[in-house]
N, C-alpha and C positions, 0 to 999 in steps of 0.2 A: 652917324652914317645916314645917308639919304634913303628914302623908301625905295627909290629905283635901284640903288645899289644892293639893298637888302634882298630884293626880289631877283637879283642876279645870282644869289646863292641857291643852287638847285634844291637842296634838301629843305631849306626854309620855305622856298616857293611852293614846293609840293605840299608841305603842311598847311601853308596859308591857303592854297587853292582848295584843299580838302575841307578845311573848316569853313571857308566862304560858301561852298556848295551846301554843306550840312546846315549852316545857319540860315540859308535861304529857305530851306524846307521847314526848319524849326519855327520861323516866324509865321509862315503860313498856318502851321499846325496849332501852335499854342493858343493864340487868340481864338481860332475857330473851335478848338476842342473845348476850352472852358466855356465859350459861348453856348455850344451845343449841350454841355452838361446841364446848364441851367434850363435850356429849352426842353430837353428830354425828360428831366426829373421834375421840373417846375419848382425846384427848391434852391434857394441861395445857400442854405446850409450844406447841401450836397456838393456845391462848388468847393466849399471848405474841406469836406471829407476827401474829395478827389485831390485837392491840393495837398492834403496830408499824405495820401498814397504816393504823390509825386515827390515829396520832400523827405519822407521817412527813410528811404534807402540811404540817403546821405548820412543820416544819423547812425544807421545800422551797419553800413558797410564801408564808409569812407576810410576809417582807420585801417582796415584790412586792405583796401584798395591802395593805400600808400605803401604798405608793406610789400604788396605784389609789385608795385612800380619800382621799388628799390631792389627787387630780387630777380625779376624776369626782364625779358627784352621789351622795352617800352613800345616799340613799333608793333610787336605782336599783340600787345594788349589793346592798342588803339584800333588795329585792323579787326580783331575779333569783336570789339565793342560795336564798331560801325555795322558790321555784317549782322550781328544779332539784333541791333536796333531796327535795321531795315526789314528783317524777316518778321519781327514782332508787329510792325505797322502793316505789312502785307496781310498778316493774319486778321488784324482788326478790320481792314478794308473789306476782306472777303466776308467776314461776319456781318458787316453792315449791308453788303450787297445781298446776302442770302436772307437775312431777317428783316431788312427794311429800316431798322433803327438799332443802335447798339444796346445790348442788355446793360443794366446798371453795373453788374460785376465786371464787364469788360471795360467800362469807364474808369474803374478803380484799378484793375489788374494791369492795363496797358501802361499808364504812367509809372506804376510801381516797377515794372520790368525795365522800362526805358531809363529810369533814374538809377536803378541798380547797376545797369550797364555803365551809365555815365559816371557813377561813383568810382569806377575803375579807370575810365578813360581820362578824366580830368587830371588826377595826380600824375598819370603817365605823360600827358601832353605838356603840362606846366613844367615838369621836371626835365623834359626833353629839349625845350627851347634853348637853354644855355649851351647845349651841345651842338646846336645848328648855326649859331651866329657868333661872331667875335664878341668878347666880353664887353668891349666899349660900345657895342651896338644894341645892348639889351634894352635900354630905354626906348630906342626907336622901334625895336622889334615889338615890344609890348604896346607901344602907341599904335603901330600899324595893326596889330591884332585887335586892339580896342576899336579903331576906326572901322575895320572890317565887320566886327561884331555889331556895329551900328548901321553902317551903310547897307549891308545886305538885308537886315530886317526892314530898313526903310523901303527898299525895292519890293520886298515881299508884302509889307503892309499896304503899300500903294496899290499893289495888285489885289490885296485882300479887300480893300475898300471898293474896288471896282469889279474885278472878275469873280471873286468868291461871293460877293454880294449878289451878283447876277445869278449865280448858281443857287444861292439861298432862296431867291425869289421864285425860282423854277421848282426846286426840290431840295428839302433839307437833307435827304439822303445823298444826293449828288454833291451837295455842298461839303459834307463831312468826308465822303469817299475821296473827293478831289484833293482836299487838304491833307488827308492822311497819306495818300499815294504819292503826292509831291514830296512829302517829308521822307517817305520810304526811299524814293529814288535818290534823294539828296544824300542819304546815308551811304547808299551804294556808290554814288559819285565820290564821296569823301574817301571811302575804302580804296577806290582806284588810285588816288594820289598818295594815300598813306602807304600803300604797297610799294611805292617808288622810293620811300625813305631808306637811308642806310640803317644798319643795325644800331639800336640805341640801348645798349646794356648799361646799367649803372656801374660806376667805377667802384668795384668792391674787391675785397680781399678774401679772407677766410670766412667772412660772415655768411657766405653761401651755405655753409654747413649748419648755421644756426637755425633753431626752430623759429617759425614765423612769430610765435608769441614772444620769444626772446627779442626778435627784431622790433616788434611793436613796443615793448618796454624800453628798448634801447633808444628808439626814436622819441618816445615821450620823455625819457630822461634827458635827451639832448635839448628838447624844447624847454624843459624846466630849468635847465642850466643857463638859459638865455633870457635875462630879465625883460629885455625889450620885446621879444617874441611873446612872452607871457602877457605883458601889458596889451600888445596888439590883439591877441586872441581874446582877452577879456573884453576889450572895447568892442570887438567884432561881434561877440556874443550878445552884448547889450543892444547893438544896432539891429541885429537879425531878429531878436525878440520883439523890438519895437515896431519893425516894419512888416513882420510876418503876416498880419491879416490883410495886407494891402490889396492883393488882387480880388479877394472876396468883396472888400469894400468898393473896389473899382467897378466890379460888375453890378453891385447894388446901386452905386451912384449912376451908372449908365441907365439902368432901368428906371430909377426914380426921378432923375433930373433931365436926362438927355434923349429920351425916346426909346431906349432899349435896342437900338439897331447895331449890327456888327460894325458898320462904318464908323460910328463914333468912337468905339474902342480902338479901332485901327488907326484913326486920326490921332488920338492921344498918344498911342505908342509910337507912331510915325514921328511926331514932333519931338518926343522924348529922345529918340535915337538921332534925330537931326542935331539936337543940342550936343549929344555925345560925340558925333562926328566932328563938329566944329571945334569943340574943346580938345579932342584927341589930336587933331591936326596941329593945334597950337602947343599942347603939352610936349609932343614929340620933338619940337624944335627948341624947347627950353632946356636950360641946364638946372633942373630942379634938384637941389641937394638936401632938402629937409623933408623927407617922406612922412615923418611923424606929424609935422604941422600941416602938411598938405592933406593928409588923411583926416585930421581933426576938423579943419575948416571946410574941406570939401563936403564931408558927410554932414556937418552941421547945416550947411546951406541946403543940402537935399532935404534934411528934416524940416527946416523952416518952410521950404516950398510945399512940402506935403501938408504941413499945418495950415498954410494959407489956402489950400484947396477947400478947406471947410467953409470958407466964405466966398466961394466962387461958383455960384449957380449959373452964371453966364458962361456959356460954353467956351467962348474965346478967352476969357480970363482963366478958366480951368486949364485950357490947353497951354496958356502962357506959363503957368507954374510947372507944367510938365516939361516945358522947354528949359526953364531955369534949373530944374533938377537934373536934366540931361547934361547941361553945361557943367555942372559941378562934379558929376561922378568921375570923369577921367582924372581930374586933379586929385581926387582922393585915392583912386585905385591904381593908376599906372606907376607913380613913384614908389609906393609901398610894395607893389608886386615886383618891381625892378630891384628894390633893396633886398627882398627875400631871395630872389634868384642869384644875386651877385654875392651874397654873404653866406648863404646856407651851403655847406659842402654837398657835392653831388650825391654822396652816399646817403644823405638824409633828405634830399629834396622831395622825393615822393611822399614820405611820411609827413613832413612839415606841410606840404601842399594839401595833403588829405585832411589834416586837422583843420586847416584854414577853411577848406571847402565844407567840411562837416559842420563847422560853427556858422558858416554863412547860410547853408541850406537846411542843416539838420535840426536847427532850433525852431524852424518855422511851423512844424505840425501843430504845436500848441496854439499859436496865433490863428492858423487856418481853421482849426476846429472851433475856435471861439469867435471867428470873424463874423459869421452870421448872427450869433448871439449878441455880440457887441453892437452890431447895427440895429438889431431888433430892440435891445434894451436901452441903449444910449443914443441911438440915431447916427446918421452918416456924419454929421458935423463933428460930434464928439469923437467918433472913430478916427477921423483925420487929425483932430487936435491931439489925441492920445498917441497916435503913431508918430506924427511929426515932432511933437514935443519930446517924446521919449527918445527918438533918434538923435535930436539935437543935444539933449542932455548926455546921452551915452557918448557921443562924439567928444563933447567938451570935457568929459571925465578924463580923457587922455591928457588934458592940460595940467592935471594935478601931478603927473609924474615928470620930473625934470629930465630923466634919461630919455623918455619918449619924445619930449619936446625938442631935445637937442640931437635927436637921431639924424645921422648924416650918411649919405651914400659915399663910401670911400672911393677915391680915385681908382679907376679900373686899370688892370695891367694889360699888356699887349699879348700875353700868352694865351694860347688856346688849349682846350682839352683835346684829347686825341680824336674824339668823335667830331669836334668842330672842324678840325683840319680835314677830316674825311669829307664832311659836308661841303666845305669850301672847294674841295677838289672836284666835287660832283660825282 
């Protein structure tokens, strides 16, 4: 299905618009926030600690977030998440305006709250997509979501390199407040469109009466019974551990090699997302049937690109490897995400997505804590070599399992779930 036809489905269009608006603010906020953490505290180690506060909730709450997504109305979960995120950022902006600069505790508490909320939002969103589009349009829907997740940050980062840099030159306080408030408004904008979605309750039977702990054990039992899911989750854990110190090393590299200005961070991120956009447009038009091999080779290329950043003190070369990594990510991510959505029954989608999210983000606190120490003890070059090499090796480990190598996206049926029919009717 073409992207234009996808956007004619009212429910999917509303979800897409909401996420596009939210991601616009996220890109403004994330680079600016981590940049200000280093400037306020004067410590690259503190950047790692704040990163831990941002990623720890995925480890702590993602599993329960999946249970909630499979028990409650997924629309309600997403709407409440957006509203709470917007209010949290409003509180941070007010604190900065009153005190002049954010206290250290607020730099740790804010990302912790936002990620706690997102650990409930993400399983609900990923589980809801198959109910909003025809089954044979899942690959295109995921490709369009990936394109949006890249194009919107490109717009934000372009503005970050210009508008927010202007504010930073005038006032660090104005710089942070502007970034935080833009992200706050984006969450409220997302909530406006989420409110337009149809009801998105999981297809359940008597399990409504089960205890949440029973639900969680049932979901883990389902995952354990699927060999390919276990292999995928194990490989994902290795990848996440390898790449977890990346943003700490990124900030240290910016300070040591490229002048330490926010513009350089924004440019690197901008080029990375440009690569993701180009590749996502291409992936969405392909009939990729081997998600296991796509995942292995795509992530291996990302790892090799990160490794080569160790030898790229010339800014243009460093940016080039960011572009290569961005080009490889959609080939790894979109097919395997589509396979999960098309094969996992609706009753388990929230829990399976929550485990996947937990292993992607929840394993990062260890690397983020150690990121500053790794740079201090081993140097920036060895940090990149360790991350990139570890990521490439973890990806290639998937080649050892024949089932994962042979993984195939089964031909989709033309039937729709009840919620999908409702979404198509508008």
